[in-house]
C-alpha positions in Angstrom: 95.4 -99.3 -53.5 98.3 -98.1 -51.8 101.4 -99.4 -52.1 102.4 -100.6 -48.8 99.3 -103.0 -48.5 100.1 -104.5 -51.3 103.4 -105.2 -50.2 102.1 -106.3 -47.0 100.2 -108.7 -48.7 102.9 -110.0 -50.9 104.9 -111.0 -47.3 102.1 -112.4 -46.3 101.6 -114.7 -49.6 105.4 -115.6 -49.2 106.0 -116.1 -45.7 102.6 -117.0 -43.9 99.4 -116.7 -45.4 96.6 -118.7 -45.4 93.2 -116.8 -45.6 92.2 -113.1 -46.0 88.4 -111.8 -45.8 87.5 -108.5 -46.6 84.6 -106.6 -45.0 82.6 -103.4 -46.2 85.3 -102.9 -48.7 87.9 -101.3 -46.0 89.1 -104.4 -43.4 91.1 -107.4 -44.7 91.5 -109.7 -42.2 95.1 -112.3 -42.7 95.0 -115.6 -41.3 98.8 -116.5 -40.2 101.1 -119.1 -39.4 102.4 -117.3 -35.9 98.7 -118.0 -34.9 97.8 -114.3 -35.5 95.1 -112.6 -37.2 96.3 -109.7 -38.8 93.4 -106.4 -39.5 94.8 -104.6 -42.3 92.7 -101.0 -42.6 92.6 -100.7 -46.4 93.8 -96.5 -47.1 95.4 -96.1 -43.9 97.7 -99.5 -44.3 96.9 -99.5 -40.3 97.2 -103.5 -39.0 95.6 -104.8 -35.9 97.4 -108.4 -34.4 95.1 -110.0 -32.5 97.0 -113.1 -30.9 95.3 -116.0 -29.7 95.8 -119.6 -31.0 98.4 -121.4 -30.2 99.5 -122.7 -33.9 98.6 -121.4 -37.2 94.8 -120.2 -38.2 93.8 -122.1 -41.0 90.9 -119.7 -41.4 89.0 -115.7 -41.4 84.8 -115.3 -41.4 83.1 -112.1 -40.1 79.3 -112.4 -39.9 76.8 -110.6 -42.3 76.7 -107.1 -39.8 80.6 -107.5 -40.4 80.4 -106.4 -36.3 82.3 -109.9 -35.1 85.0 -111.6 -36.8 85.7 -116.1 -36.2 89.1 -117.3 -36.8 89.9 -120.8 -36.4 93.2 -122.5 -35.8 95.1 -125.6 -36.2 95.3 -125.7 -32.2 91.4 -127.0 -32.5 89.8 -123.3 -31.1 87.6 -121.3 -32.9 88.0 -117.7 -31.3 85.4 -114.9 -31.8 86.6 -111.3 -31.8 84.6 -108.0 -31.7 
């Protein structure tokens, strides 16, 4: 695992990590207190930020195919991402 990913995860653990999920061994979804989900591509360290919740994100999970992700937040909303 690249050092950048380790540093990024440590930052999230210290500051705002709630839940993370790994899909197909290469994509990590990190739920954050700031109302976003960070999608981290393992190997390239590319980060995509998914914004949509008005409060902390409490849960993330992928469907079995890995095509969709669901996030649930303290704002009472479920979001489906494709």
